[in-house]
N, C-alpha and C positions, 0 to 999 in steps of 0.2 A: 166329540163327547167321550169322556173317560169312564169305562165300566170297571168295577172292581167288586170282588166278593168279600174282601176283608172288612173288618169293622173300622170305619173311618173315625178317628178321634176328633171330636168337635166341641164347641161351646153350645149351650142350649140356644143361644141367640141365633146360631147358624141354622139350627133345625127350624126355628120359628120363621126364618126368612127363606127357607127352602120350599119345595113343592113336589108333588108326585108327578111322575111321567105317565104317559099313556101306555108305554110298553109293559106288558104283563108277563111276569115270570111265574114259575111253579109255586113259589112261596110269597107271591104278591108283587105289587108294582115297584119299580125302582123309584128311589127318592133322589131328586136333584138338589144338590147343595148350591149356595149362592155363587160359588166360583166355577160352576159347570160340571163338577164331578157327580156321577150318578152311582148310587150305592143301594145295597139291600139291607145293610146293617150299619149301626152307628155305635159309637162308644162315648159315654159321657160320665162325668163325675160331679156329684152335687150333694147338698145337705138336705135331708128330709125335713119338710116344713109342714106336712100334714099326712095323715095315714088313715086307712079305713079297711076293715075286713068284714065280710058278711057273716051272719050267725052260722050259716052252714059251711063257712070257710071255702066256698067255691068261687069266690071273687074277692080280689084285694086291689087296692090302689094306693100309690104313694105319690106325693108331689115333691119333686126335688128342685133345688135352686142352686145355681153355680156363680151368681154374681152378674151374669149377663141376661138371665131370664129363668123362667120356671116351666116345668112340663110334668105331666102325669105319667107314671108307670102303671100299667094295668095288667093283671094276670088273672087267668081263669082256670078253674078246676085244678089239674095237676101242676099247672104253672104257678099256683099260689105259693107253693113251697119256696120259690125263689125270693119271695118278699118276707119270709119268716126267719127270725134270728135263731141263735143256738138255744134259746130258752123256749122256743115254740111260739113266740109272740111276733106280731108284725113289727118291722123296724120302726122305732119310735122317732119322734121329732128330735133333730140334732144329729142323727146318725149320718155318717158320710159314706156314700155308696159309689162304687165304680161299676158301671153298668154297660153291658153289651146288649143291644136290643134292636128289634125291627121297628121302623116307623110305621104307624098305622093311623087311620082316620075313621072317625065315626060321627056322622051328621056334621061334617066339616070341622070337627074338632080333632086336632092333632094330638097323638099320644104315642108312647113307646111300649112295645110288648117285650119284656125282658127275656133274654136267652141265658145270660150269665150275670149274676149279681155278687159282688164282693164287698164286704164291709171294710172300710179303711179306718185304722185306729189313729194314725198320725195325721192331724189336721193340716200339717204343712204340705201334704201331698196335693191337696186341692189347689193350693197357691202355686206349687210347681207346675201342675197341669195347666192352669190358667196362663202362666207366663210362657210355657211352651207353645200353647196355641196362639197367643198374641204374637209371638215371634214368627210362627208360621204365617200368620195373617200378613205381617209386614213384608215377608218374603214374597207372598202372592201379589201384594200391592206393587212391589218393585217390578216383578215380572210383567204384570199387566201394564204398568207405566211404560216399560221398554217396548212392549208389543204395540201400544197405542202410538208411541213416538215413531216406530218403524212404519206403521200404517200411514201416519200423517206424511212422513218423508216420501214414501212410495207414491202417495196420492199427489204430492206436490210436484214430484218429478214427472208424473204423467201429465199434469197440467202444463208444465213447461214444454214438454214434448209436443203436445197438441197445439199450443200457442205458436211454437216455432214453425211447425208444419203449415198452420193456417197463414202465418205471415209470409212464408216463402212461396205460397201460391200466387202472391202478387209480384214476385220477382226476386232476383238474387239479393242477398244482404251480407254485409261484412259482419265479422264476429263482434266488433264493438257495438254495431247497431243492434244486433240481437241481444247482447248483454244489457244494453240500455233499456230494453223493454221490460226488464225485471229488476227495478231499482232496489227491491227488498231482498233479493236473492244473492247468494255468494256467486262470484264468477266461476268458481270451481264446479258448482252444481250445473251451471249452464254449459260449461265445457264438457262435463260428463255426459249430458244429454246429447250434445252435438256429436260427440264421438260415438255414442250408441246409435244415433241415426245414420251415421256414415257406415258403421259396421253392419247395420241392418239393411243397407242398400237403399235407404229412403232419401238420403241427402248426399250430395257430393261437394267436395271442397277444393278450391283452386285459388291459390294466392290469397288466402284468408277471406275468400268470398264463398258463401254457401248458397247452393242452388238445389232446388227440389228436383229429384229425378223424375222424369216423365215415363 
């Protein structure tokens, strides 16, 4: 598990697919993102699609949308100022905001509690942010694919090794006979396992005949 205190840049969809961990920190529980990273702070950029502020101005909420999903920003008391624009009004519909926030939950409803809010004037920024995050996602998919392939390969080699040991318990076998037991496998993979078994002292070879050491 990866732990980090920096604000991880994400799509809203990533937040909605994440979940809280049981580990409790001073400022709240860690939040686990879909790819396994656990964070305490997140960074998102989105367009305001709804807003509300109470009459006493002690509570405010905004809903932002980034194309992948929507989520609420909620601020209380002194924190309300983070959702107020330069004119003293709550950010209106259509405002583009870059937000650093802590993930929170109330009655199983996920929301963000802002720490820093910055209004973005150029709408192209949200497109660039989305493209950046999609590129990161593709990189993670490639890494996961390589890891899965490696795990499958290791599992396959273990299967070959156990099968060879089991077969040699019935008596010596030639290399060709052993290779013929695995018609779907490359001969190089079988030879790799045989060499490993010899080096590990499990099998001995004499004249291309393999015997299980007693």
